[in-house]
Structure formats: C-alpha cells, structure tokens
N, C-alpha and C positions, 0 to 999 in steps of 0.2 A: 525536405532537408530540415533537420532540427537546428534551431538557433544555438550558437556556441555557448551563450550564457545558460540556456536551458540545459544543454548537454552537461555543463559543469555541475549544475544543481543535481541532475540525475545521478551522476557519478558519486557525488558526495552523499546523497541519500542512500544509494545502493551500498556504499562502503559502510555507512553507519548501521544500516539494518543487518548486513552480514556480520559486523562486529557484535551486534546485540545477540544474534542467534548463536554465536560461537562462545559466549560467556558460559563458564561452568554453572552459574546459578540458573541460567536459561535451560541448560541441559537437564538439571535436576527437576525443574518445573514440568518437564515433559514426560516424566515417569507416569506409568499408567494410573497410579493412585491419585496423583495430582490432576491428571486429565479429567478424571471423574468428578473431582471436587471443584473444578474451575480454576484456571490459571490466567485467564485473559486480562483481568483488570490490571495486573502488574505489567503485562506486555504492552497494553495500550498506553499506560503512563510512560513506559520506557520509550515507545515510539515517539510520543509527543515531546519528551525531554530531548531525545537525540535529534529529531528533525528541527526542534526549536533551536538547538545549539547551532545547527547548520545555518539557520535563518539569521541568527544574531551575528555569526561570523561573516555573513554576506551584507550586513548592515540594514536588515529589514526589521520591522516590528513583528513580533509573533503573537498570535492570539490562539489560545486554547484554554482548557480548564486549568492548566498549569501556568499559563502566561497571560497576564492581563485578564481577559475573560473570553469565552468562546464566542465566535461570530458565525453562527449558522453551520459552519463546517467544524469537524473535530479539531482541525488546526489550519491556520492560514498565515501567510506572510503578507505584510502590507508595507508599501513604500510610503515615504513622507507625503507624497501627493495623493495618497489614497488608492493608488493602483494596487492590484492584488496579483503578484506574480505566481503564487502557489495556493491551491486549495487542496486539502487532504481529508479523506475519509478512511476510517479504520473500522472494520467489522469482522468479528470473529464468530459470528452466529452460525449455528447449524442450519438455520432457516435461510434458503436462497432469497426469499423475498426481502429480508433485511439487507442483504448485499445489494440487491437491485434498488431498494429505496435509497441507500446511501449513494450509490452510483448515479442515480437520477438527480441527486442534489449537485453532483459534480457536473453533470451535463448542462445544468443551468448556470454554472459559474462563468465568470468572465476572466478567470485566471489563465495565464499562459501555460502553466504546468498544472495538471490535475492528477493527483496521486490517489490511487485506490489500493489499500492494503487489506487483504482478507485471507481467510483460512477456514477450513471446515473439517478436514479429515482426521480421524483418530489415529493413534499411534500403532494400531494393529493392522493397518492397511499396508500392503506391499508397495515399494517405491515406484514400480512401473505404473501401477494403477493411480497412485497419487499424481504422478507427472501427467498422465493422460487426462485426469479430471481437472488439473490446474489449467492445462492448455484449452480444454473444452470450455471452462468457465471464462477464461480470457476471451475466447472467440465469441461467446455469448454476449459479453459486455461490449466488445467491439461492434457486434451487430446492433446492439441497442444504441450505441453512439452514432452509427451510420444512419439510422432511421430517425433520430431525434433532430428535428429541424433547427432547434436552438443552438446546436453545437457546430454550426457552420464556420466558426472562427478558425484561426490558425493555431489552436491549442495543441499541446502535446500531452498525451496520457502516459502515465507510468503505472503499470500494474505490478504490484508486489505481492506475490502469493506465498504465504508461509506454508511450507509443506512439512508435515510431520509424518514419518513413515517408519516401517520396520525394514532394516536392511537385510542383506543375505546372511548375516551372523545373528539375526533375530534381536538386534539392538535397536532401540528407538533413536532416530536421528531427526534433525530438523535443519532446514535451510530455506532461503528465499529464492523463488524463481521470479525473474524480472522480464517484463516485456514493455517496450516503448512503442507508442503508436501515434504518429501525427494524424490529427483528425482529417487532414486534407489529402492524405496519401493512402494508397492501397497496400503498402508494404508494412511489414512488421519485423521486429527483431525478437528472438527468444533466447 
C-alpha cells in the first residue's frame, strides 16, 4: 500500500507532466525535423521546473541545476531535517545503458519516492509498438529493482515513460505512460 502523502505527490507529478506534454510548444518540438536536431534539453528543463514547483508547493527545498544546485540526482526534494522524500532521474537517451545508469542511482537512494522519467522511441513508430516497448522497459527496470539488495526499503517507484508515436491518422503524438511500483510489493499499476 502506498502512503497517502506519496500518493499525493505522484498525482501532482503526473498532472504536471501530462500538462507539459499537452502544451502546443511541446507538440511543435516533436515534429520529425526537431526530433533529428534534438529537443530533449528543453524538455529536461521543463521537467525540472515543473517538478520543482510541486516541491516548493509542498514546502520542500528543491535541488537541481535550475534550483540551488544539483545533488547527485537530476532533481531531489529535501526537508529541513535533511530527509529526502523524492529523488528523480530524467534520461532521454537512445542508449539503454544510460537509462540503466540513471536508474541504478535511484536504486541507491534513500528517498521514499524515486522517479524515473525516460523515453527513446522516434515519432515514426506506431502507437502499439511504443506502448509494448514502454511496458517492457518498465518491466526490465522493475526486475533490476528486485535484484538490487540496496533497495529493500519501503520506497515507491514512479516510472514516467514519455511515448512519442505516430497515430492512425499518421500524426505525431506524445503522452506519458505512468507506472507506480512499491519496492516491497509484487503488484503494479499501469
């Protein structure tokens, strides 16, 4: 069972990322020509800015390259007593090893909520294939979590997979697929 406070943070993070994906500027960035030239730096800054706003609204200090300074993770929330309720990694690389590397940092975290945001697939991929790949990648990361002995805490993981795909009308679309997973449970929500 996920703690009510953690569940609140998850809902706010999901709402913020959904809002980001729906912005008209975000849609323009996903056109094929922008895809080839790289669009991820702006998206990473947007993620940090939005999740930072959620943190400040909850009364935490936020650390990232946009707030104070980065503390090992792309973004983290810190309480006045030094406790870290959230650690976040964001990786847009085509290289699966980059995603594994960032996820391994989260495995070593002491945060109650560990957020992994990632994406890989180009806009010419059909929606059904993107969704299958997203679920497979989440399953791979959950397997990594289960075998890592350092993650035996009561942490909750939030996987946010940014899916870019071509819909049935041959238009480029994007959305986030979310999955929460308590490290102590065998169930998952997609």
